[in-house]
C-alpha positions as CSV (number, residue, x, y, z in Angstrom):
1,M,-14.6,-17.0,63.0
2,K,-12.9,-20.2,64.3
3,K,-9.4,-21.0,63.4
4,I,-7.3,-24.0,62.3
5,S,-3.7,-23.5,63.3
6,V,-1.2,-25.1,61.0
7,I,2.2,-25.6,62.7
8,V,5.1,-26.0,60.4
9,P,8.7,-26.6,61.7
10,C,11.3,-25.7,59.2
11,Y,15.1,-26.0,58.9
12,N,16.7,-24.9,55.6
13,E,13.5,-25.3,53.6
14,Q,13.5,-22.1,51.5
15,E,12.3,-24.0,48.4
16,S,9.6,-25.9,50.1
17,V,7.9,-23.1,52.0
18,P,6.0,-21.4,49.1
19,L,5.1,-24.8,47.6
20,F,3.7,-26.0,50.9
21,Y,1.6,-22.8,51.4
22,A,0.2,-23.0,47.9
23,A,-0.7,-26.7,48.3
24,V,-2.5,-26.2,51.7
25,Q,-4.3,-23.1,50.5
26,K,-5.6,-25.1,47.5
27,V,-7.1,-27.8,49.7
28,Y,-8.5,-25.2,52.1
29,Q,-10.2,-23.1,49.3
30,Q,-11.5,-26.1,47.3
31,K,-12.7,-28.4,50.2
32,I,-12.4,-27.1,53.7
33,Q,-13.8,-23.6,53.1
34,I,-16.8,-25.0,51.3
35,T,-17.7,-27.7,53.9
36,W,-16.8,-25.7,57.0
37,P,-17.0,-22.0,56.1
38,Q,-16.8,-21.0,59.8
39,Y,-13.1,-22.0,59.9
40,Q,-10.1,-20.1,58.6
41,L,-6.5,-21.1,58.5
42,E,-3.7,-19.7,60.7
43,Y,-0.2,-20.6,59.7
44,W,2.7,-20.7,62.3
45,F,6.0,-21.3,60.5
46,I,8.9,-22.1,62.9
47,N,12.4,-21.3,61.7
48,D,14.7,-23.7,63.6
49,G,17.9,-21.8,63.1
50,S,18.0,-22.1,59.3
51,T,21.2,-20.9,57.5
52,D,19.5,-20.4,54.1
53,Q,16.7,-18.0,53.1
54,T,13.9,-19.8,55.0
55,L,13.2,-16.8,57.1
56,G,13.0,-14.6,54.0
57,A,10.4,-17.1,52.6
58,F,8.4,-16.7,55.8
59,Q,8.6,-12.9,55.6
60,A,7.5,-12.9,51.9
61,L,4.4,-15.0,52.8
62,A,3.6,-12.9,55.8
63,Q,3.7,-9.8,53.6
64,S,1.4,-11.3,51.0
65,D,-1.0,-12.7,53.6
66,P,-0.5,-10.7,56.8
67,D,-3.8,-11.8,58.4
68,H,-3.0,-15.5,58.3
69,V,0.7,-16.1,58.1
70,H,2.8,-15.9,61.3
71,F,6.3,-17.1,62.1
72,V,8.8,-17.6,64.9
73,S,12.5,-17.5,64.3
74,F,14.9,-19.2,66.7
75,S,18.2,-17.7,67.8
76,R,19.9,-21.0,66.7
77,N,19.0,-24.6,65.8
78,F,17.1,-26.2,68.8
79,G,15.7,-29.2,67.0
80,K,12.4,-30.3,65.7
81,E,10.9,-31.0,69.1
82,A,11.6,-27.5,70.3
83,A,10.0,-26.2,67.0
84,L,6.9,-28.3,67.6
85,Y,6.6,-27.0,71.1
86,A,7.0,-23.4,70.0
87,G,4.3,-23.8,67.4
88,L,1.9,-25.4,70.0
89,Q,2.6,-22.5,72.3
90,H,1.8,-19.8,69.7
91,A,-1.2,-21.5,68.0
92,T,-4.5,-19.9,68.8
93,G,-6.9,-22.1,66.9
94,E,-9.7,-24.4,68.1
95,L,-8.1,-27.1,65.9
96,I,-4.3,-27.5,65.6
97,V,-2.4,-29.4,62.9
98,V,1.2,-30.3,62.9
99,M,2.7,-30.8,59.4
100,D,6.1,-31.1,57.7
101,V,6.8,-28.5,55.1
102,D,8.2,-30.9,52.5
103,L,4.7,-32.2,51.6
104,Q,5.5,-35.7,52.7
105,D,2.4,-35.0,54.8
106,P,-0.3,-34.8,52.2
107,P,-2.6,-31.8,52.7
108,E,-5.4,-33.7,50.9
109,L,-6.0,-35.6,54.2
110,L,-7.0,-32.4,56.1
111,P,-10.7,-32.5,55.3
112,Q,-10.8,-36.2,56.4
113,M,-9.0,-35.2,59.6
114,M,-11.5,-32.4,60.3
115,S,-14.4,-34.7,59.6
116,G,-13.0,-37.2,62.2
117,I,-12.9,-34.5,64.9
118,L,-16.0,-32.4,64.0
119,E,-18.3,-35.2,63.0
120,A,-17.0,-38.4,64.5
121,H,-15.9,-36.6,67.7
122,Y,-12.4,-37.8,67.9
123,D,-9.9,-35.7,69.9
124,I,-6.9,-36.5,67.8
125,V,-6.8,-37.7,64.2
126,G,-3.3,-38.8,63.4
127,T,-1.7,-40.3,60.3
128,K,0.6,-43.2,59.7
129,R,2.5,-44.5,56.7
130,V,1.3,-47.9,55.4
131,D,4.5,-48.4,53.4
132,R,8.0,-47.2,53.2
133,K,8.4,-47.1,49.4
134,G,11.5,-45.2,48.3
135,E,13.2,-45.4,51.8
136,P,16.5,-47.2,52.2
137,I,16.0,-50.8,53.4
138,I,18.2,-50.5,56.4
139,R,16.3,-47.4,57.6
140,S,13.0,-49.2,57.2
141,F,14.3,-52.2,59.1
142,F,15.5,-50.2,62.1
143,S,12.3,-48.0,62.1
144,N,10.1,-51.1,62.3
145,A,12.4,-52.6,65.0
146,F,12.1,-49.4,67.0
147,Y,8.3,-49.5,67.0
148,G,8.3,-53.1,67.9
149,F,10.8,-52.7,70.7
150,I,9.4,-49.6,72.4
151,N,5.9,-51.0,72.3
152,R,7.2,-54.1,74.1
153,I,9.0,-52.2,76.9
154,S,6.8,-49.2,77.4
155,Q,3.3,-48.8,78.7
156,T,2.8,-45.9,76.3
157,K,2.0,-47.5,73.0
158,I,3.0,-45.7,69.8
159,E,1.2,-46.5,66.5
160,R,3.6,-48.3,64.1
161,G,4.5,-45.9,61.3
162,A,2.9,-42.9,63.1
163,R,3.8,-39.4,61.8
164,D,3.8,-36.1,63.7
165,Y,1.2,-35.1,61.2
166,R,-2.0,-34.9,63.2
167,M,-5.0,-32.7,64.0
168,M,-5.9,-32.1,67.6
169,T,-8.5,-30.2,69.6
170,R,-7.6,-27.3,71.8
171,Q,-8.0,-29.4,74.9
172,V,-5.4,-31.9,73.7
173,V,-2.9,-29.2,72.9
174,D,-3.4,-27.4,76.2
175,T,-2.8,-30.8,78.0
176,V,0.5,-31.3,76.0
177,L,1.7,-27.8,76.9
178,D,1.1,-28.6,80.6
179,L,3.9,-31.2,80.4
180,P,7.0,-29.1,81.3
181,E,9.7,-31.6,80.4
182,Y,12.8,-30.4,78.6
183,N,13.6,-33.7,76.9
184,R,10.6,-34.1,74.6
185,F,9.5,-36.9,72.3
186,S,6.3,-35.7,70.7
187,K,5.1,-39.1,69.3
188,G,5.3,-40.5,72.8
189,I,3.7,-37.4,74.4
190,F,0.8,-37.4,72.0
191,S,0.1,-41.0,72.9
192,W,0.7,-40.6,76.6
193,V,-1.9,-37.9,77.1
194,G,-4.6,-40.3,75.8
195,F,-7.8,-38.9,74.4
196,K,-9.9,-40.5,71.7
197,T,-7.6,-41.1,68.8
198,K,-8.0,-42.3,65.2
199,Y,-5.2,-42.9,62.6
200,I,-5.5,-42.5,58.9
201,G,-3.1,-44.6,56.7
202,Y,-1.5,-43.3,53.5
203,E,1.2,-44.3,51.1
204,N,4.7,-42.7,51.4
205,H,5.2,-39.5,49.5
206,D,8.5,-38.1,48.2
207,R,9.8,-34.7,49.3
208,V,8.5,-31.9,47.0
209,A,11.9,-30.1,47.2
210,G,15.3,-30.1,48.9
211,Q,16.8,-33.0,50.9
212,T,16.1,-34.6,54.2
213,H,18.1,-33.2,57.2
214,W,17.8,-36.4,59.2
215,S,20.8,-38.7,58.9
216,F,20.7,-42.3,59.9
217,W,22.5,-41.6,63.2
218,D,20.1,-38.6,63.9
219,L,17.2,-41.1,63.7
220,V,19.1,-43.6,66.0
221,N,19.6,-40.9,68.6
222,Y,16.0,-39.8,68.3
223,S,14.9,-43.4,68.8
224,M,17.1,-43.7,71.9
225,D,15.6,-40.5,73.3
226,G,12.1,-42.0,72.8
227,I,13.0,-45.3,74.5
228,I,14.6,-43.5,77.5
229,N,11.9,-40.9,77.9
230,F,9.1,-43.5,78.0
231,S,10.5,-46.6,79.6
232,D,12.8,-47.5,82.5
233,K,13.2,-51.1,81.2
234,P,16.7,-50.5,79.9
235,L,17.8,-50.1,83.5
236,A,16.3,-53.5,84.3
237,V,18.1,-54.9,81.2
238,A,21.4,-53.5,82.5
239,S,20.8,-55.1,85.9
240,F,20.0,-58.4,84.2
241,L,23.1,-58.3,82.0
242,G,25.3,-57.5,85.1
243,L,23.8,-60.5,86.9
244,A,24.2,-62.8,83.9
245,A,27.9,-61.7,83.5
246,C,28.6,-62.5,87.1
247,G,27.0,-65.9,86.6
248,L,29.0,-66.6,83.5
249,A,32.2,-65.5,85.2
250,L,31.5,-67.8,88.2
251,L,30.9,-70.8,85.9
252,A,34.1,-70.0,84.0
253,M,36.1,-69.9,87.2
254,I,34.7,-73.2,88.3
255,F,35.6,-74.7,85.0
256,I,39.1,-73.3,85.1
257,V,39.7,-74.7,88.6
258,I,38.4,-78.2,87.7
259,R,40.5,-78.2,84.5
260,A,43.6,-77.2,86.4
261,L,43.1,-79.9,89.0
262,I,42.5,-82.7,86.5
263,W,44.8,-81.8,83.5
264,G,47.0,-79.1,84.9
265,D,47.4,-75.6,83.6
266,P,50.7,-75.1,81.6
267,T,49.8,-71.6,80.6
268,T,49.2,-70.5,84.2
269,G,45.6,-69.3,83.4
270,W,46.3,-65.9,82.0
271,P,44.2,-66.3,78.8
272,S,41.1,-67.2,80.8
273,I,41.6,-64.4,83.3
274,V,42.0,-61.9,80.5
275,S,38.9,-63.2,78.8
276,I,36.8,-62.9,82.0
277,I,38.1,-59.4,82.7
278,L,37.3,-58.3,79.2
279,M,33.8,-59.8,79.4
280,L,33.0,-58.2,82.8
281,G,34.6,-54.9,81.8
282,G,32.5,-54.7,78.6
283,M,29.3,-55.5,80.5
284,Q,30.1,-52.9,83.1
285,L,30.8,-50.2,80.5
286,F,27.5,-51.1,78.7
287,C,25.5,-50.9,81.9
288,I,27.2,-47.7,83.0
289,G,26.4,-46.2,79.6
290,I,22.6,-47.0,80.0
291,V,22.6,-45.5,83.5
292,G,24.5,-42.5,82.2
293,K,21.9,-41.7,79.6
294,Y,19.2,-41.5,82.3
295,I,21.4,-39.4,84.5
296,G,22.2,-37.1,81.6
297,K,18.5,-36.6,80.9
298,Q,17.9,-35.8,84.6
299,Y,20.8,-33.4,84.5
300,L,19.3,-31.4,81.6
301,E,15.9,-31.4,83.3
302,S,17.4,-30.0,86.5
303,K,19.0,-27.0,84.6
304,R,15.5,-25.7,83.7
305,R,16.8,-24.1,80.6
306,P,14.2,-22.8,78.0
307,I,13.2,-25.3,75.3
308,Y,13.9,-22.6,72.7
309,I,14.9,-18.9,72.4
310,S,13.0,-16.8,69.9
311,K,14.9,-14.1,68.0
312,K,12.1,-12.8,65.8
313,E,8.4,-13.2,65.7
314,R,5.5,-12.0,63.7
């Protein structure tokens, strides 16, 4: 019997876990099992250091369906990227699916995704949102800006509106696992490895329960990680800004000297000097910050710490 491994990262999602399981099981029994009876589901729930009863929800499901439900519980919160990596490591199926537990990733797309791989012979069938209905305007604006920006500065193109929700073959997952980097940005990694890929569009879905744990600044930091992990263009931008600042400072000094020679300088030039110093100082700090981000990433890579620590597994 072949397997479809369903990887589900969770952080404080005790209410969503049983609803997710029931929804996926319904699609499996009514559609997948009928069309592809040789496949059975294997669930890998990843508890990313939850502080509520998420682990208890996993244990209850594992007790009711011990042959198909498995879980890994982290020793603390390591982040969604670590949870995705842990799920990919533990999955044993020929087909592997990554899904969010809040049902914003509709299980109804699973048969279409399987058809894309088994019948159309794609290696990856991903999903993307075709709208952002119900999302704050400012978040939608910055999200669209991120995709536009990273696709302009990086050779690794990321589909606009792409979700982590995707189905992959075993070959794709093994290739992703061969990438040992500590600082992971899965959307970029899935695109970087290549393979024949298809995207399915769908309208935005509301969470089935609970609240999102991603704040606006969490998303900003996540976007910054993606940009730094898949492009060195910000370093070129920093160099250009430094060169431009030097040029502006030189022009300003020439202007100040000429003005002093023609009209005199009753204020002895201190406002201009202060302005130039502030401008150059700001540019330097900005550029040092960009370089520091890259150095910080390299520092974390050099430590070779584990991506996650498992406290309990089943």
